[in-house]
C-alpha positions as CSV (number, residue, x, y, z in Angstrom):
1,M,99.7,78.4,62.1
2,R,101.4,75.5,63.9
3,T,100.3,73.2,61.0
4,A,102.1,75.2,58.4
5,V,105.3,75.1,60.4
6,V,105.1,71.3,60.7
7,R,104.3,70.8,57.0
8,A,107.3,72.8,55.6
9,P,110.0,70.5,57.1
10,V,108.0,67.4,56.1
11,R,107.8,68.7,52.5
12,R,111.5,69.4,52.4
13,I,112.3,65.9,53.7
14,L,110.0,64.3,51.1
15,V,111.5,66.4,48.3
16,L,115.0,65.5,49.5
17,A,114.1,61.8,49.6
18,V,112.6,61.9,46.1
19,V,115.6,63.7,44.7
20,T,118.1,61.3,46.4
21,A,116.1,58.3,45.2
22,A,116.1,59.6,41.6
23,V,119.9,60.3,41.7
24,V,120.6,56.8,43.1
25,L,118.3,55.0,40.7
26,G,119.4,57.1,37.8
27,R,123.0,56.2,38.3
28,S,122.4,52.5,38.7
29,P,124.5,50.6,36.1
30,A,122.4,47.5,36.1
31,P,118.8,46.7,35.3
32,A,116.4,46.8,38.2
33,G,116.3,43.6,40.2
34,A,118.9,41.2,41.6
35,C,121.6,41.7,38.9
36,T,124.9,43.0,40.3
37,C,128.0,43.1,38.2
38,V,131.6,43.4,39.4
39,E,132.9,46.8,38.1
40,Q,135.7,46.2,35.5
41,T,137.8,48.2,33.2
42,V,137.6,47.8,29.4
43,D,140.8,45.8,29.5
44,Q,139.3,43.4,32.1
45,Q,136.1,43.1,30.1
46,A,138.1,42.3,27.0
47,A,140.2,39.7,28.9
48,D,137.0,37.9,30.0
49,A,135.6,37.9,26.4
50,D,136.4,35.5,23.6
51,V,135.3,38.0,21.0
52,V,135.1,41.8,21.2
53,L,133.6,43.6,18.2
54,V,131.8,46.7,16.9
55,G,128.9,46.1,14.7
56,E,125.3,46.8,13.9
57,V,122.4,44.7,15.0
58,V,120.4,44.2,11.7
59,D,118.1,41.3,12.6
60,Q,116.6,39.7,15.7
61,A,114.7,36.4,16.0
62,P,113.7,34.1,18.8
63,S,116.5,31.6,19.3
64,G,114.5,28.6,20.4
65,E,116.7,28.4,23.5
66,T,115.0,27.7,26.9
67,E,117.4,30.0,28.8
68,I,116.1,33.5,29.1
69,H,119.6,34.8,28.7
70,D,119.7,33.3,25.2
71,A,116.2,34.0,24.1
72,V,117.1,36.2,21.1
73,R,119.4,35.5,18.2
74,N,120.9,38.9,17.2
75,R,122.4,39.1,13.7
76,I,125.3,41.6,13.8
77,E,127.1,43.0,10.7
78,V,130.6,43.4,12.0
79,E,132.7,46.5,11.4
80,R,135.8,45.8,13.5
81,V,137.1,43.0,15.7
82,Y,139.2,43.8,18.7
83,V,139.6,40.4,20.4
84,G,139.3,37.0,18.8
85,E,138.1,36.4,15.3
86,A,134.6,37.0,13.7
87,D,133.0,36.8,10.3
88,A,131.5,39.8,8.6
89,E,128.1,38.6,10.1
90,V,127.7,36.9,13.4
91,D,124.9,35.8,15.6
92,V,125.0,36.7,19.3
93,L,122.6,35.1,21.7
94,A,121.2,37.5,24.4
95,G,118.1,38.2,26.4
96,A,114.9,39.8,25.1
97,V,115.2,42.8,27.4
98,A,117.5,44.0,30.2
99,S,116.3,42.4,33.4
100,G,117.2,41.6,37.0
101,A,118.4,38.2,35.8
102,C,121.4,40.0,34.1
103,E,119.9,39.6,30.6
104,Y,121.2,42.1,28.0
105,G,118.6,43.1,25.4
106,F,119.8,44.5,22.1
107,S,117.8,46.9,20.0
108,P,118.6,47.6,16.3
109,G,121.7,49.8,16.1
110,R,125.5,49.9,16.6
111,Y,127.2,48.3,19.6
112,L,130.5,47.5,21.2
113,V,129.9,43.8,22.0
114,F,131.8,41.6,24.5
115,A,130.8,37.9,23.9
116,R,131.9,34.5,25.0
117,Q,132.1,31.5,22.7
118,D,130.1,28.4,23.7
119,D,129.3,25.1,21.9
120,D,126.2,26.7,20.3
121,G,127.7,30.1,19.4
122,L,128.4,33.5,20.9
123,H,126.6,34.6,24.1
124,T,126.5,37.9,26.0
125,D,124.8,39.3,29.1
126,W,124.5,42.5,31.1
127,C,127.8,42.2,33.0
128,A,129.9,41.6,29.8
129,G,130.3,45.3,29.1
130,N,128.3,45.9,26.0
131,V,127.7,49.5,25.0
132,A,125.3,51.1,22.5
133,L,127.5,53.3,20.3
134,G,125.1,55.2,18.1
135,E,126.0,55.9,14.5
136,T,129.4,57.6,14.9
137,A,130.9,56.7,18.3
138,A,134.1,54.7,18.2
139,A,135.3,51.9,20.5
140,P,137.4,52.8,23.5
141,V,141.0,53.6,22.7
142,A,142.1,50.9,25.2
143,L,141.0,48.3,22.7
144,G,143.4,49.5,20.0
145,S,142.6,49.8,16.3
146,G,141.1,46.4,15.8
147,E,141.0,44.3,12.6
148,P,138.5,43.9,9.8
149,P,136.2,40.9,10.1
150,V,136.7,37.7,8.1
151,P,134.9,38.2,4.8
152,L,132.0,36.0,4.1
153,P,132.8,33.2,1.6
154,V,131.8,34.0,-2.0
155,P,129.3,31.3,-3.1
156,L,130.7,29.1,-5.9
157,P,128.7,28.7,-9.1
158,R,126.3,25.8,-8.8
159,T,126.8,22.7,-11.1
160,P,123.9,21.6,-13.3
161,Q,123.4,18.6,-11.0
162,E,123.1,20.9,-7.9
163,D,120.6,23.0,-9.8
164,G,118.4,19.9,-10.5
165,G,119.0,19.8,-14.2
166,S,118.9,23.5,-14.9
167,G,121.9,25.5,-16.2
168,L,123.7,24.5,-19.4
169,V,122.4,20.9,-19.3
170,G,118.8,22.2,-19.0
171,W,119.2,24.7,-21.8
172,A,120.8,22.0,-24.0
173,A,117.9,19.7,-23.4
174,L,115.4,22.5,-24.2
175,A,117.3,23.3,-27.5
176,A,117.4,19.7,-28.5
177,G,113.7,19.4,-27.9
178,A,113.0,22.5,-30.0
179,V,115.2,21.1,-32.9
180,A,113.4,17.7,-32.7
181,L,110.0,19.5,-32.8
182,G,111.2,21.6,-35.8
183,V,112.4,18.6,-37.7
184,G,109.3,16.5,-36.9
185,G,107.0,19.4,-37.9
186,T,108.9,20.0,-41.2
187,T,108.7,16.3,-42.1
188,L,104.9,16.2,-41.4
189,W,104.4,19.4,-43.4
190,R,106.3,17.9,-46.4
191,R,104.3,14.7,-46.3
192,R,101.0,16.6,-46.3
193,R,102.1,18.7,-49.3
194,S,103.5,15.8,-51.4
195,P,100.9,14.4,-54.0
196,V,99.3,11.1,-53.2
197,A,100.4,8.4,-55.7
């Protein structure tokens, strides 16, 4: 009987500890580990960024960088630009996964991205303020209405020299060769048909 009385409070304490730990860990804004970010408003995050945009991550590839923060090159199709200037497609360097080293790992999908410009391109990390938006969510009202991205340049038609001889020059050479073959074949055919003197 005494054992049951002792176990009940211990059980309650264990349940309370587990629930408290779950709430605390569930609310943690940073990845597990040593990463801690200074809490900022959207305006402060935008002020710290060189480029703020909404776009969709459409391709990811290893960047070749040695820094774990920049391990993945994320190709983003840009919908709107709120700070700075961005082309219709940009590459943003980030981590492979969220980690204790403040890496930010993108997955395919739409994001609000806060990035800094460096010599080798745009970079972001966990503390920048990036947010997964899903298919329909909009950027925070504090950012304003934004601007469309800079359109990608339309490729100019290639000259025949750039095509390595193809194009009009290539077709003209092919036509001239066909005419020469036709004339040569006709001459040969006439010689064979003409009577021998």
